TIRO-2110 file (N, C-alpha, C; in Angstrom, 1 decimal):
// TIRO-2110
-48.8, 28.3, -208.3, N, 1, A
-49.3, 28.1, -209.6, CA, 1, A
-50.7, 27.5, -209.5, C, 1, A
-51.7, 28.2, -210.2, N, 2, A
-53.1, 27.7, -210.2, CA, 2, A
-53.4, 27.2, -211.5, C, 2, A
-54.0, 26.0, -211.5, N, 3, A
-54.5, 25.4, -212.8, CA, 3, A
-56.0, 25.8, -213.0, C, 3, A
-56.3, 26.2, -214.3, N, 4, A
-57.7, 26.5, -214.5, CA, 4, A
-58.6, 25.3, -214.5, C, 4, A
-59.8, 25.5, -214.0, N, 5, A
-60.8, 24.4, -214.0, CA, 5, A
-61.6, 24.5, -215.2, C, 5, A
-61.8, 23.5, -216.0, N, 6, A
-62.6, 23.6, -217.2, CA, 6, A
-64.1, 23.6, -216.9, C, 6, A
-64.8, 24.3, -217.8, N, 7, A
-66.3, 24.3, -217.7, CA, 7, A
-66.8, 23.0, -218.2, C, 7, A
-68.0, 22.6, -217.7, N, 8, A
-68.6, 21.3, -218.1, CA, 8, A
-68.9, 21.2, -219.6, C, 8, A
-69.1, 22.3, -220.3, N, 9, A
-69.5, 22.3, -221.7, CA, 9, A
-68.2, 22.2, -222.6, C, 9, A
-67.0, 22.2, -222.0, N, 10, A
-65.8, 22.1, -222.8, CA, 10, A
-65.6, 20.7, -223.2, C, 10, A
-64.8, 20.5, -224.3, N, 11, A
-64.6, 19.1, -224.8, CA, 11, A
-63.8, 18.3, -223.9, C, 11, A
-63.2, 18.8, -222.8, N, 12, A
-62.4, 18.0, -222.0, CA, 12, A
-63.1, 16.8, -221.3, C, 12, A
-64.4, 17.0, -221.2, N, 13, A
-65.2, 16.0, -220.5, CA, 13, A
-65.7, 14.9, -221.4, C, 13, A
-65.7, 15.1, -222.7, N, 14, A
-66.2, 14.1, -223.7, CA, 14, A
-67.8, 14.1, -223.7, C, 14, A
-68.3, 13.1, -224.3, N, 15, A
-69.8, 13.0, -224.4, CA, 15, A
-70.3, 12.5, -223.0, C, 15, A
-71.6, 12.9, -222.8, N, 16, A
-72.2, 12.5, -221.6, CA, 16, A
-72.5, 11.0, -221.6, C, 16, A
-72.3, 10.4, -220.4, N, 17, A
-72.5, 9.0, -220.3, CA, 17, A
-74.0, 8.6, -220.1, C, 17, A
-74.8, 9.5, -219.7, N, 18, A
-76.2, 9.2, -219.5, CA, 18, A
-77.0, 9.2, -220.8, C, 18, A
-77.8, 8.1, -221.0, N, 19, A
-78.6, 8.1, -222.3, CA, 19, A
-79.7, 9.2, -222.3, C, 19, A
-80.1, 9.5, -223.4, N, 20, A
-81.2, 10.5, -223.6, CA, 20, A
-82.4, 9.9, -222.9, C, 20, A
-83.1, 10.6, -222.0, N, 21, A
-84.3, 10.1, -221.3, CA, 21, A
-85.4, 9.7, -222.2, C, 21, A
-85.6, 10.4, -223.3, N, 22, A
-86.7, 10.0, -224.2, CA, 22, A
-86.3, 8.7, -224.9, C, 22, A
-85.1, 8.5, -225.3, N, 23, A
-84.7, 7.2, -225.9, CA, 23, A
-84.8, 6.1, -224.9, C, 23, A
-84.5, 6.3, -223.7, N, 24, A
-84.6, 5.3, -222.7, CA, 24, A
-86.1, 4.9, -222.5, C, 24, A
-87.0, 5.9, -222.5, N, 25, A
-88.4, 5.6, -222.3, CA, 25, A
-88.9, 4.8, -223.5, C, 25, A
-88.5, 5.1, -224.7, N, 26, A
-88.9, 4.4, -225.9, CA, 26, A
-88.4, 2.9, -225.9, C, 26, A
-87.1, 2.8, -225.4, N, 27, A
-86.5, 1.4, -225.3, CA, 27, A
-87.3, 0.6, -224.3, C, 27, A
-87.6, 1.2, -223.1, N, 28, A
-88.4, 0.5, -222.1, CA, 28, A
-89.8, 0.1, -222.5, C, 28, A
-90.4, 1.0, -223.2, N, 29, A
-91.8, 0.7, -223.8, CA, 29, A
-91.7, -0.4, -224.8, C, 29, A
-90.8, -0.5, -225.6, N, 30, A
-90.6, -1.6, -226.6, CA, 30, A
-90.4, -2.9, -225.8, C, 30, A
-89.5, -2.9, -224.8, N, 31, A
-89.2, -4.1, -224.1, CA, 31, A
-90.5, -4.7, -223.4, C, 31, A
-91.2, -3.8, -222.7, N, 32, A
-92.4, -4.2, -222.0, CA, 32, A
-93.4, -4.7, -223.0, C, 32, A
-93.7, -4.0, -224.0, N, 33, A
-94.7, -4.4, -225.0, CA, 33, A
-94.3, -5.8, -225.6, C, 33, A
-93.0, -6.0, -225.9, N, 34, A
-92.6, -7.3, -226.4, CA, 34, A
-92.9, -8.4, -225.4, C, 34, A
-92.6, -8.2, -224.1, N, 35, A
-92.9, -9.2, -223.1, CA, 35, A
-94.4, -9.5, -223.0, C, 35, A
-95.2, -8.5, -223.1, N, 36, A
-96.6, -8.6, -222.9, CA, 36, A
-97.1, -9.4, -224.1, C, 36, A
-96.6, -9.1, -225.3, N, 37, A
-97.1, -9.8, -226.5, CA, 37, A
-96.8, -11.3, -226.6, C, 37, A
-95.7, -11.7, -225.9, N, 38, A
-95.3, -13.1, -226.0, CA, 38, A
-95.8, -13.9, -224.8, C, 38, A
-96.3, -13.3, -223.8, N, 39, A
-96.7, -14.0, -222.6, CA, 39, A
-98.1, -14.7, -222.8, C, 39, A
-98.3, -15.9, -222.3, N, 40, A
-99.5, -16.6, -222.6, CA, 40, A
-100.7, -15.9, -222.0, C, 40, A
-100.6, -15.3, -220.8, N, 41, A
-101.8, -14.6, -220.2, CA, 41, A
-102.1, -13.3, -220.8, C, 41, A
-101.2, -12.6, -221.5, N, 42, A
-101.4, -11.2, -221.9, CA, 42, A
-101.4, -11.0, -223.4, C, 42, A
-101.0, -12.0, -224.1, N, 43, A
-100.7, -11.7, -225.6, CA, 43, A
-102.0, -11.4, -226.4, C, 43, A
-103.2, -11.7, -226.0, N, 44, A
-104.4, -11.4, -226.8, CA, 44, A
-105.2, -10.3, -226.0, C, 44, A
-104.6, -9.6, -225.2, N, 45, A
-105.3, -8.5, -224.4, CA, 45, A
-105.1, -7.2, -225.1, C, 45, A
-106.0, -6.3, -224.8, N, 46, A
-105.9, -4.9, -225.4, CA, 46, A
-105.1, -4.0, -224.4, C, 46, A
-103.8, -4.1, -224.5, N, 47, A
-103.0, -3.3, -223.5, CA, 47, A
-102.1, -2.3, -224.3, C, 47, A
-102.2, -1.1, -223.8, N, 48, A
-101.3, 0.0, -224.3, CA, 48, A
-100.2, 0.2, -223.3, C, 48, A
-99.0, 0.3, -223.8, N, 49, A
-97.8, 0.5, -222.9, CA, 49, A
-97.3, 2.0, -223.2, C, 49, A
-97.2, 2.8, -222.2, N, 50, A
-96.6, 4.1, -222.3, CA, 50, A
-95.6, 4.2, -221.2, C, 50, A
-94.5, 4.9, -221.5, N, 51, A
-93.4, 5.1, -220.5, CA, 51, A
-93.1, 6.6, -220.4, C, 51, A
-93.0, 7.1, -219.2, N, 52, A
-92.7, 8.5, -219.0, CA, 52, A
-91.7, 8.5, -217.8, C, 52, A
-90.5, 8.9, -218.0, N, 53, A
-89.4, 9.0, -217.0, CA, 53, A
-89.2, 7.7, -216.3, C, 53, A
-89.2, 6.6, -217.1, N, 54, A
-89.0, 5.3, -216.7, CA, 54, A
-90.1, 4.7, -215.8, C, 54, A
-91.3, 5.3, -215.9, N, 55, A
-92.5, 4.8, -215.2, CA, 55, A
-93.4, 4.2, -216.3, C, 55, A
-93.7, 2.9, -216.2, N, 56, A
-94.5, 2.3, -217.2, CA, 56, A
-96.0, 2.5, -216.8, C, 56, A
-96.8, 2.9, -217.8, N, 57, A
-98.2, 3.1, -217.6, CA, 57, A
-98.9, 2.1, -218.5, C, 57, A
-99.7, 1.1, -217.9, N, 58, A
-100.4, 0.1, -218.6, CA, 58, A
-101.9, 0.5, -218.6, C, 58, A
-102.5, 0.7, -219.8, N, 59, A
-103.9, 1.1, -220.0, CA, 59, A
-104.5, 0.1, -220.9, C, 59, A
-105.9, 0.0, -220.9, N, 60, A
-106.6, -0.9, -221.8, CA, 60, A
-107.5, -1.8, -220.9, C, 60, A
-107.9, -2.9, -221.6, N, 61, A
-108.9, -3.8, -221.0, CA, 61, A
-108.2, -5.2, -221.1, C, 61, A
-108.5, -6.0, -220.1, N, 62, A
-108.0, -7.4, -220.0, CA, 62, A
-109.2, -8.3, -219.7, C, 62, A
-109.1, -9.6, -220.0, N, 63, A
-110.2, -10.5, -219.8, CA, 63, A
-110.3, -11.1, -218.4, C, 63, A
-109.2, -11.0, -217.6, N, 64, A
-109.2, -11.7, -216.3, CA, 64, A
-108.3, -10.9, -215.3, C, 64, A
-108.6, -11.1, -214.0, N, 65, A
-107.7, -10.5, -213.0, CA, 65, A
-106.3, -11.0, -213.1, C, 65, A
-106.1, -12.3, -213.5, N, 66, A
-104.8, -12.9, -213.7, CA, 66, A
-104.0, -12.2, -214.8, C, 66, A
-104.7, -11.8, -215.9, N, 67, A
-104.0, -11.2, -217.0, CA, 67, A
-103.5, -9.8, -216.5, C, 67, A
-104.3, -9.1, -215.8, N, 68, A
-104.0, -7.8, -215.2, CA, 68, A
-102.7, -7.9, -214.4, C, 68, A
-102.8, -8.8, -213.5, N, 69, A
-101.6, -9.0, -212.6, CA, 69, A
-100.3, -9.4, -213.3, C, 69, A
-100.5, -10.3, -214.3, N, 70, A
-99.4, -10.8, -215.1, CA, 70, A
-98.8, -9.6, -215.9, C, 70, A
-99.6, -8.7, -216.4, N, 71, A
-99.0, -7.6, -217.2, CA, 71, A
-98.2, -6.7, -216.3, C, 71, A
-98.7, -6.4, -215.1, N, 72, A
-97.9, -5.6, -214.1, CA, 72, A
-96.6, -6.3, -213.8, C, 72, A
-96.6, -7.6, -213.5, N, 73, A
-95.4, -8.3, -213.2, CA, 73, A
-94.4, -8.3, -214.3, C, 73, A
-94.9, -8.5, -215.5, N, 74, A
-94.0, -8.4, -216.7, CA, 74, A
-93.3, -7.1, -216.9, C, 74, A
-94.1, -6.0, -216.6, N, 75, A
-93.5, -4.7, -216.7, CA, 75, A
-92.5, -4.5, -215.6, C, 75, A
-92.7, -4.9, -214.4, N, 76, A
-91.7, -4.8, -213.3, CA, 76, A
-90.4, -5.5, -213.6, C, 76, A
-90.5, -6.6, -214.3, N, 77, A
-89.3, -7.5, -214.6, CA, 77, A
-88.4, -6.9, -215.6, C, 77, A
-88.7, -5.8, -216.3, N, 78, A
-87.8, -5.2, -217.3, CA, 78, A
-86.8, -4.4, -216.6, C, 78, A
-85.5, -4.7, -216.8, N, 79, A
-84.5, -3.8, -216.1, CA, 79, A
-84.6, -2.4, -216.5, C, 79, A
-84.5, -1.5, -215.6, N, 80, A
-84.5, 0.0, -215.9, CA, 80, A
-85.8, 0.6, -215.6, C, 80, A
-86.9, -0.2, -215.3, N, 81, A
-88.2, 0.3, -215.0, CA, 81, A
-88.2, 0.8, -213.5, C, 81, A
-88.6, 2.1, -213.3, N, 82, A
-88.5, 2.7, -212.0, CA, 82, A
-89.9, 2.4, -211.2, C, 82, A
-91.0, 2.4, -211.9, N, 83, A
-92.3, 2.2, -211.3, CA, 83, A
-93.3, 1.7, -212.4, C, 83, A
-94.4, 1.1, -211.9, N, 84, A
-95.4, 0.6, -212.8, CA, 84, A
-96.8, 1.2, -212.4, C, 84, A
-97.5, 1.8, -213.2, N, 85, A
-98.9, 2.2, -213.0, CA, 85, A
-99.8, 1.3, -213.7, C, 85, A
-100.4, 0.4, -213.0, N, 86, A
-101.3, -0.6, -213.7, CA, 86, A
-102.7, -0.1, -213.7, C, 86, A
-103.1, 0.6, -214.8, N, 87, A
-104.4, 1.1, -214.9, CA, 87, A
-105.3, 0.3, -215.9, C, 87, A
-105.1, -1.0, -215.9, N, 88, A
-105.9, -1.9, -216.7, CA, 88, A
-107.3, -2.2, -216.1, C, 88, A
-108.2, -2.2, -217.0, N, 89, A
-109.6, -2.5, -216.6, CA, 89, A
-110.0, -3.9, -216.9, C, 89, A
-110.8, -4.5, -216.2, N, 90, A
-111.4, -5.8, -216.6, CA, 90, A
-112.5, -5.6, -217.6, C, 90, A
-112.6, -6.6, -218.5, N, 91, A
-113.6, -6.4, -219.6, CA, 91, A
-115.0, -6.5, -219.0, C, 91, A
-116.0, -6.1, -219.7, N, 92, A
-117.4, -6.0, -219.2, CA, 92, A
-118.0, -7.3, -218.6, C, 92, A
-117.5, -8.5, -219.1, N, 93, A
-118.0, -9.7, -218.6, CA, 93, A
-117.6, -10.0, -217.2, C, 93, A
-116.5, -9.4, -216.8, N, 94, A
-116.0, -9.6, -215.4, CA, 94, A
-116.4, -8.3, -214.5, C, 94, A
-117.2, -7.4, -215.0, N, 95, A
-117.5, -6.2, -214.2, CA, 95, A
-116.5, -5.1, -214.6, C, 95, A
-116.8, -3.9, -214.1, N, 96, A
-115.9, -2.8, -214.4, CA, 96, A
-115.0, -2.5, -213.2, C, 96, A
-114.5, -3.5, -212.6, N, 97, A
-113.5, -3.3, -211.5, CA, 97, A
-112.1, -3.0, -212.0, C, 97, A
-111.4, -2.3, -211.2, N, 98, A
-110.0, -2.0, -211.5, CA, 98, A
-109.1, -3.0, -210.8, C, 98, A
END
């Protein structure tokens, strides 16, 4: 006797356990932005947070190298973040170094 094997799209499997990747990216972006807004070093900086496939991309300008480093560390500390691309620039008074 052979039992039939169900197809993955049949209702036997129930809903998928994996969250929608787009929703996960939005959730991560909100968490990173929240942490950046409340941290003493980064809360008054011009930082844009974008997330693509769990990779956080930080863009904008900051006033000091310490603020740049703090923003990257805050992004890394969010659970679920796969990688961080810290593309923040220092403001003109500190030179145009990355």
